[in-house]
N, C-alpha and C positions, 0 to 999 in steps of 0.2 A: 500302682501295683494292688493288687487285691488277694488276701489268703482267705479262704472258704474252709471251715472247718466244721459246719454245721452238722449235727447229728452223729459227731465221731466220738461221744462219751469221752472226752478228755479228762474230765474231772477237774478237782482243784489242782492236782500235782501237774497235770498237764498246762493248766492256765498259769501256775507258778513259772513252769519253764518257759512257755510262750511270752511270758510278761517280760522278760529277760531280752527277748528279740526285739521287743518294742522299741527300746533305747538304744539297740545297736546302730551301726551307722547306715539305717534304711530310709532315707528321706524320700524314696520314692513310693514308700508305703501308703496307701490312701484309704482303703477299706478293710475292716477286719471282721470276720463272719464266724463267731462261737455260738450260734443259735442252737439251744438244744442240746448241750454238751454236758449237763448234770453238774454244774458248776455252783456250789455253794454260795453264801457269802464270803466263806474264808477266802475262795478261789477269785471272786469278784473282786476283794480288796487287793489282790496280788495284782490283777488288771490295774487296779488305781494307781497302784505304785509305779508299773510299768509307764504307764501314761504321764505320771508326774515325773518321772527322770527323763521322760522322751522330751517334755517341756522344757526342763533344766537344761538339757544340751541343746535346746534350740532347734530342733527337729522340726519340720512341718507338724501341726496337728492331722490327725485322722479326718477324712472328710465323710466318712460311714462307718458306723460302728452298729453290729447286730448282736444283741445279747438276750433275743428271745428264748424263752424257756429256762432260763435258769433264774436263781432267786436272788432279788434285790431287796436287802434291809435298808433300814432309814439310816443308818450310817455308812452303808455302801452308797447310797443315794447323795448323799451329802458329799463324799469324797469324791464320787464319779463327775459329779458337777463341777468341783473345783478342777478335777484333772483334766477335764475336756474344756475348760474356758479359754475363750478366745483372748482373754486378757490379763494381765498381771495381776496377782491377787498377793496383798500384804495384810496380814492380820484382819482377814476380812471375817465378820460374822453372818450367819445365816439369819434367817427372819424371826426364828425362834430363840435368837439371842446368842447362840452357841458359837464358840470361836472354831473357825473353819483352818485346821491344822494345815493343808497344802499351800504353799506359797511358790508363785512363778514370777520371777524377776528376769526380763530380758537382757538386763545390765551385768546379771551374775550368773550367765551360762556355765554348767559345769564343763570343764575341758576345753574352753574357748581356744587357748593354744596349743592343742593338742592336734595331732594328724586328724584324728576323727573329726573333729570341730572342722578344720580347716578343710577336709574333703566336703564336708556337707554346707560348706559357708554359702555357695551360691544359692542352695535351697534356701536356707534360713535367711537370707537377705530377702529372697523374694517373696517368702510368708511375711517378715516384719513390714512389708511395703504393701502387702495386700492381705487382709485379715479376712476378705470374702472367702479364703482357700481354708477356711476352717470347718468345723462340724457342718455338714448340710444335713446327714440323714441318721436317725437314731431310732432303732427297732427294739421295742421293750414289749412285745406281746408276751403274754403267759407268763409272767414273771414275780406276780404277787405282790408288785408295788402297790403301796396304799397312797392314797391323796396328799397326806402329810409328805411322804418320801418323795414323790413325784415333784410337789412343789417347792422341797430343797434341792433337788436335783437341778430343776430348770432355774432356781435362783442363782445357783452356782454358775452355770454358765454365761450369765451375764449379757446385756444388752449388744455386746459386740459380736456375740455368737451367731453365724449366718445359718443358724439351723432352718431348714426349709420342709422337712418331713419328719414329722413326729407318730410311730404307730405305737398304740396300746391295747391292741385289740385281746381279749381272754384274759383280762383282769378285772375282777369285781369291785371297779370303781362306784358303780351305784349312781343314783340323781345326784347324792350330795358331792360326790367324788367330782362329776361333769361340772357341777355348779361351780364348784372350787376351782377348777382348771380353767373356766371360763373366764372367773372372777380375776386369777391371777395374769392371765395373757392380757387383761384389758386395762392392767394397772400400768403405771408408768416408772420410768427408772428416775434416778436422780435428775437427769439431763432432760426431763419430760420428753424422754423417746419410749416406745412400747419397751417392754422387758425383754422380748424377743422379736424384733423389728421385721425378720425374714418370715417368720412362722405365721 
């Protein structure tokens, strides 16, 4: 399923409401487009919370997220990377040493024995057995994201993330930003694999 709300000016309040839908019993949701919706960092944090709760309820992750034209601060970038991560995270720290507060443990899913969890059990099992169904497309054009924020977000995704397409057009990254991005993508994770092997 695809939800396209681009250019609808839902703002922070609309994003707060939509975030509650993200962790409802909607395992079929694959792509969310809220591009150019006048969402500030406050609303983006609501998106992060919704994605976090989706993970905690063992619902399949989004495969596509389009948030172009909204504002991504450093803190939003950190939390968004963890919320979109395809791997469990426990007391993880970013490259700058800051503790990443979002945790995701498949063995401690909220409401595992509830009707909602039971109804989505098939989709959940399929997700756990095939992490390639994770985030593949991420559009962040015109978000005022800085090189530091981008590194924090990508670090949070982790090497299990199957991200294949990353769009960053119309951000003032500059030569230094491009250099930092390339250096990041060329680094290796703890298991000696590329940090984002599918990208």
